PASEBA-1860 file (N, C-alpha, C; in nm, 3 decimals):
! residues 136
1> MSGRPLAG> -1.085/1.355/-1.655/-1.064/1.342/-1.515/-1.033/1.470/-1.467 ~ -1.062/1.473/-1.364/-1.112/1.569/-1.230/-0.980/1.630/-1.193 ~ -0.857/1.539/-1.180/-0.791/1.603/-1.157/-0.740/1.588/-0.985 ~ -0.866/1.534/-0.926/-0.832/1.535/-0.751/-0.762/1.376/-0.704 ~ -0.661/1.390/-0.618/-0.645/1.273/-0.585/-0.737/1.160/-0.545 ~ -0.726/1.037/-0.533/-0.816/0.928/-0.526/-0.726/0.845/-0.419 ~ -0.761/0.821/-0.289/-0.708/0.706/-0.177/-0.757/0.575/-0.201 ~ -0.672/0.480/-0.149/-0.759/0.356/-0.128/-0.665/0.272/-0.039
9> VALGCTEF> -0.732/0.189/-0.028/-0.660/0.084/0.100/-0.599/-0.012/0.060 ~ -0.502/-0.066/0.053/-0.378/-0.189/0.023/-0.412/-0.310/0.156 ~ -0.379/-0.414/0.078/-0.370/-0.524/0.119/-0.287/-0.559/0.187 ~ -0.130/-0.529/0.099/-0.001/-0.561/0.141/0.096/-0.510/0.053 ~ 0.227/-0.526/0.041/0.303/-0.483/-0.085/0.375/-0.619/-0.077 ~ 0.403/-0.635/-0.145/0.495/-0.775/-0.190/0.620/-0.737/-0.243 ~ 0.651/-0.612/-0.261/0.775/-0.659/-0.326/0.842/-0.472/-0.361 ~ 0.957/-0.423/-0.295/1.015/-0.324/-0.313/1.152/-0.355/-0.373
17> GPNKVRVL> 1.163/-0.281/-0.472/1.296/-0.285/-0.536/1.300/-0.149/-0.577 ~ 1.433/-0.121/-0.669/1.488/0.003/-0.725/1.386/0.005/-0.853 ~ 1.365/-0.100/-0.912/1.247/-0.082/-1.028/1.135/-0.124/-1.047 ~ 1.102/-0.165/-0.926/0.933/-0.228/-0.900/0.885/-0.224/-0.805 ~ 0.750/-0.150/-0.732/0.699/-0.218/-0.640/0.572/-0.245/-0.689 ~ 0.515/-0.351/-0.635/0.406/-0.420/-0.607/0.315/-0.425/-0.504 ~ 0.194/-0.383/-0.506/0.054/-0.378/-0.391/-0.016/-0.463/-0.482 ~ -0.113/-0.517/-0.385/-0.182/-0.530/-0.371/-0.322/-0.489/-0.310
25> LSRPLNSE> -0.445/-0.500/-0.378/-0.560/-0.412/-0.345/-0.691/-0.501/-0.393 ~ -0.756/-0.438/-0.297/-0.933/-0.532/-0.323/-0.990/-0.458/-0.424 ~ -1.046/-0.524/-0.545/-1.106/-0.471/-0.613/-1.231/-0.371/-0.574 ~ -1.295/-0.448/-0.528/-1.445/-0.409/-0.508/-1.415/-0.259/-0.399 ~ -1.336/-0.273/-0.309/-1.304/-0.151/-0.210/-1.191/-0.065/-0.261 ~ -1.154/-0.068/-0.414/-1.078/0.085/-0.485/-1.086/0.079/-0.597 ~ -1.226/0.028/-0.649/-1.276/0.067/-0.785/-1.232/0.219/-0.841 ~ -1.239/0.333/-0.745/-1.220/0.437/-0.825/-1.081/0.458/-0.879
33> LLHGLMRN> -0.982/0.419/-0.733/-0.894/0.422/-0.761/-0.804/0.342/-0.847 ~ -0.858/0.201/-0.901/-0.816/0.142/-1.011/-0.862/0.207/-1.081 ~ -0.955/0.274/-1.158/-1.023/0.312/-1.284/-0.922/0.467/-1.288 ~ -0.880/0.497/-1.198/-0.835/0.665/-1.203/-0.666/0.611/-1.286 ~ -0.608/0.499/-1.210/-0.505/0.441/-1.257/-0.509/0.398/-1.398 ~ -0.587/0.371/-1.434/-0.619/0.377/-1.596/-0.603/0.409/-1.687 ~ -0.679/0.554/-1.661/-0.665/0.669/-1.703/-0.531/0.754/-1.676 ~ -0.482/0.764/-1.576/-0.321/0.832/-1.514/-0.249/0.719/-1.429
41> SRIALTVS> -0.115/0.712/-1.512/-0.064/0.552/-1.429/0.035/0.633/-1.333 ~ 0.044/0.748/-1.251/0.116/0.783/-1.135/0.057/0.760/-1.023 ~ 0.098/0.707/-0.940/0.071/0.674/-0.797/0.178/0.691/-0.693 ~ 0.117/0.703/-0.563/0.165/0.730/-0.444/0.122/0.666/-0.328 ~ 0.211/0.552/-0.302/0.188/0.432/-0.213/0.268/0.497/-0.068 ~ 0.183/0.507/0.049/0.209/0.543/0.193/0.207/0.377/0.253 ~ 0.299/0.398/0.306/0.333/0.274/0.397/0.372/0.350/0.522 ~ 0.275/0.246/0.647/0.269/0.286/0.775/0.308/0.181/0.878
49> EVPTHRSI> 0.381/0.226/0.984/0.356/0.110/1.118/0.313/0.179/1.180 ~ 0.241/0.071/1.286/0.146/0.160/1.378/0.135/0.201/1.507 ~ 0.233/0.110/1.537/0.255/0.174/1.705/0.340/0.308/1.680 ~ 0.415/0.290/1.611/0.518/0.462/1.607/0.455/0.546/1.511 ~ 0.360/0.516/1.429/0.319/0.608/1.297/0.415/0.608/1.189 ~ 0.542/0.552/1.210/0.625/0.547/1.140/0.583/0.547/0.952 ~ 0.651/0.640/0.875/0.549/0.586/0.763/0.669/0.695/0.641 ~ 0.632/0.610/0.530/0.718/0.623/0.400/0.616/0.671/0.291
57> QIKGEGAV> 0.630/0.748/0.163/0.575/0.741/0.062/0.637/0.719/-0.060 ~ 0.579/0.604/-0.141/0.656/0.644/-0.262/0.587/0.649/-0.360 ~ 0.662/0.761/-0.451/0.573/0.813/-0.563/0.632/0.759/-0.671 ~ 0.527/0.675/-0.752/0.585/0.635/-0.906/0.511/0.644/-1.043 ~ 0.542/0.585/-1.113/0.471/0.589/-1.247/0.461/0.494/-1.355 ~ 0.345/0.447/-1.408/0.375/0.329/-1.522/0.314/0.209/-1.456 ~ 0.199/0.261/-1.377/0.151/0.169/-1.300/0.057/0.063/-1.370 ~ 0.043/-0.033/-1.388/-0.040/-0.136/-1.429/-0.131/-0.228/-1.364
65> LLAAQAED> -0.216/-0.296/-1.339/-0.292/-0.354/-1.298/-0.279/-0.515/-1.349 ~ -0.218/-0.569/-1.234/-0.188/-0.736/-1.275/-0.300/-0.822/-1.220 ~ -0.331/-0.970/-1.216/-0.360/-1.078/-1.177/-0.328/-1.090/-1.020 ~ -0.363/-1.097/-0.911/-0.270/-1.139/-0.797/-0.220/-1.306/-0.840 ~ -0.138/-1.297/-0.778/-0.077/-1.457/-0.791/-0.113/-1.515/-0.669 ~ -0.077/-1.662/-0.608/-0.083/-1.706/-0.505/0.029/-1.695/-0.426 ~ 0.116/-1.649/-0.457/0.264/-1.603/-0.355/0.225/-1.466/-0.282 ~ 0.143/-1.381/-0.412/0.083/-1.264/-0.350/-0.009/-1.258/-0.239
73> LQIAKRQL> -0.091/-1.310/-0.243/-0.217/-1.384/-0.113/-0.154/-1.368/-0.037 ~ -0.011/-1.514/-0.008/0.034/-1.533/0.114/0.090/-1.469/0.172 ~ 0.148/-1.394/0.066/0.254/-1.225/0.157/0.136/-1.144/0.218 ~ 0.037/-1.144/0.150/-0.075/-1.045/0.238/-0.169/-1.100/0.322 ~ -0.198/-1.205/0.345/-0.224/-1.245/0.425/-0.151/-1.259/0.547 ~ -0.003/-1.272/0.541/0.101/-1.295/0.647/0.107/-1.114/0.675 ~ 0.108/-1.052/0.588/0.124/-0.915/0.621/0.020/-0.847/0.698 ~ -0.108/-0.881/0.650/-0.231/-0.843/0.721/-0.232/-0.903/0.875
81> RAFRDQLI> -0.225/-1.034/0.902/-0.158/-1.122/1.073/-0.118/-1.018/1.151 ~ 0.002/-0.927/1.081/0.082/-0.883/1.153/0.012/-0.745/1.166 ~ -0.045/-0.660/1.110/-0.119/-0.554/1.096/-0.214/-0.558/1.164 ~ -0.314/-0.655/1.184/-0.412/-0.709/1.291/-0.377/-0.711/1.430 ~ -0.224/-0.778/1.426/-0.204/-0.810/1.566/-0.155/-0.659/1.621 ~ -0.097/-0.549/1.563/-0.060/-0.439/1.574/-0.147/-0.369/1.588 ~ -0.277/-0.386/1.497/-0.405/-0.315/1.577/-0.505/-0.323/1.682 ~ -0.458/-0.451/1.711/-0.507/-0.534/1.888/-0.404/-0.445/1.985
89> DAEYGEAF> -0.279/-0.482/1.947/-0.204/-0.400/2.093/-0.166/-0.254/2.090 ~ -0.245/-0.187/1.980/-0.274/-0.026/2.003/-0.411/-0.048/2.022 ~ -0.494/-0.139/2.111/-0.585/-0.081/2.214/-0.722/-0.090/2.092 ~ -0.763/-0.141/1.947/-0.840/-0.120/1.892/-0.976/-0.210/1.875 ~ -0.888/-0.295/1.952/-1.029/-0.473/1.961/-1.027/-0.575/1.866 ~ -1.020/-0.627/1.931/-0.989/-0.780/1.845/-1.068/-0.791/1.718 ~ -1.187/-0.779/1.752/-1.320/-0.781/1.671/-1.313/-0.688/1.517 ~ -1.259/-0.548/1.570/-1.248/-0.417/1.453/-1.136/-0.466/1.370
97> ATAYCRFD> -0.993/-0.513/1.458/-0.902/-0.554/1.363/-0.931/-0.689/1.306 ~ -1.008/-0.759/1.292/-0.989/-0.888/1.223/-1.095/-0.842/1.133 ~ -1.185/-0.777/1.181/-1.315/-0.709/1.023/-1.213/-0.657/0.941 ~ -1.142/-0.571/1.006/-1.046/-0.449/0.882/-0.949/-0.519/0.794 ~ -0.894/-0.634/0.869/-0.774/-0.747/0.778/-0.848/-0.810/0.697 ~ -1.007/-0.849/0.657/-1.035/-0.942/0.632/-1.050/-0.922/0.468 ~ -1.000/-0.994/0.374/-1.050/-0.983/0.241/-1.101/-1.103/0.217 ~ -1.109/-1.079/0.053/-1.156/-1.218/-0.039/-1.058/-1.221/-0.129
105> PAEAVAVE> -0.968/-1.347/-0.121/-0.837/-1.336/-0.209/-0.902/-1.359/-0.378 ~ -1.025/-1.399/-0.373/-1.083/-1.371/-0.538/-1.103/-1.242/-0.605 ~ -1.108/-1.142/-0.494/-1.118/-1.032/-0.565/-0.997/-0.907/-0.523 ~ -0.895/-0.984/-0.513/-0.776/-0.918/-0.531/-0.700/-0.900/-0.657 ~ -0.631/-0.768/-0.642/-0.577/-0.714/-0.807/-0.456/-0.663/-0.759 ~ -0.338/-0.721/-0.840/-0.218/-0.661/-0.821/-0.174/-0.534/-0.916 ~ -0.116/-0.430/-0.822/-0.063/-0.317/-0.890/0.114/-0.319/-0.910 ~ 0.150/-0.299/-1.032/0.293/-0.223/-1.034/0.325/-0.146/-1.099
113> FIPRAAFT> 0.431/-0.051/-1.023/0.463/0.087/-1.070/0.606/0.087/-1.062 ~ 0.696/0.187/-1.092/0.810/0.242/-1.099/0.831/0.334/-0.994 ~ 0.911/0.310/-0.878/0.916/0.432/-0.806/1.013/0.506/-0.874 ~ 1.002/0.619/-0.837/1.043/0.771/-0.859/1.137/0.835/-0.755 ~ 1.001/0.850/-0.663/1.104/0.902/-0.535/1.024/0.855/-0.405 ~ 1.088/0.877/-0.304/1.041/0.805/-0.149/1.043/0.948/-0.055 ~ 0.984/0.976/0.047/0.993/1.061/0.150/0.932/1.000/0.277 ~ 1.012/1.085/0.360/0.936/1.044/0.527/0.825/1.129/0.526
121> QTPGPRAG> 0.741/1.040/0.571/0.574/1.089/0.607/0.545/1.097/0.737 ~ 0.668/1.031/0.822/0.619/1.043/0.954/0.627/1.180/1.070 ~ 0.521/1.160/1.102/0.468/1.296/1.233/0.599/1.401/1.267 ~ 0.648/1.518/1.229/0.750/1.556/1.315/0.819/1.642/1.175 ~ 0.933/1.690/1.215/1.029/1.799/1.188/1.040/1.780/1.056 ~ 1.102/1.603/1.003/1.127/1.560/0.930/1.033/1.512/0.766 ~ 0.880/1.555/0.850/0.795/1.505/0.735/0.806/1.553/0.619 ~ 0.802/1.487/0.523/0.775/1.510/0.382/0.919/1.538/0.308
129> ERLQERVR> 1.027/1.512/0.369/1.188/1.521/0.316/1.208/1.384/0.251 ~ 1.240/1.415/0.128/1.330/1.309/0.074/1.420/1.260/0.105 ~ 1.379/1.077/0.063/1.474/0.989/0.133/1.569/0.982/0.010 ~ 1.676/0.991/0.085/1.821/0.928/0.015/1.836/0.778/-0.012 ~ 1.862/0.765/-0.162/1.895/0.647/-0.224/2.009/0.578/-0.116 ~ 1.979/0.447/-0.106/2.093/0.377/-0.060/2.177/0.332/-0.153 ~ 2.340/0.342/-0.114/2.455/0.351/-0.159/2.494/0.163/-0.153 ~ 2.494/0.108/-0.234/2.468/-0.039/-0.283/2.621/-0.099/-0.283
END
């Protein structure tokens, strides 16, 4: 293994929790990333909001590949529609936004991992700052 970071693009994130994050990926578009996860189960997921660039990064371990379930695909479709609308609102154009958010459900795979830390990634003076755990 080269030790270099691998990047991919997710279809959606179906579950956040204190003990599990589930994210969906297109297998063909993320093949190198998925092979890397099979060799080393550490992962960092960055989730961003288009209009504000507000972003968080979740670092985790124990990543496993699973079959995407019907519920996962419905959630991904809903999230991609919302993301497409944000891209259009940000003036990326309808054709680009639609093409960028298109996926083949038969090619989707789920990755589950255990979150260990979260950080703000939003541009500005607090970028990289660790998020505090919520009090229950």
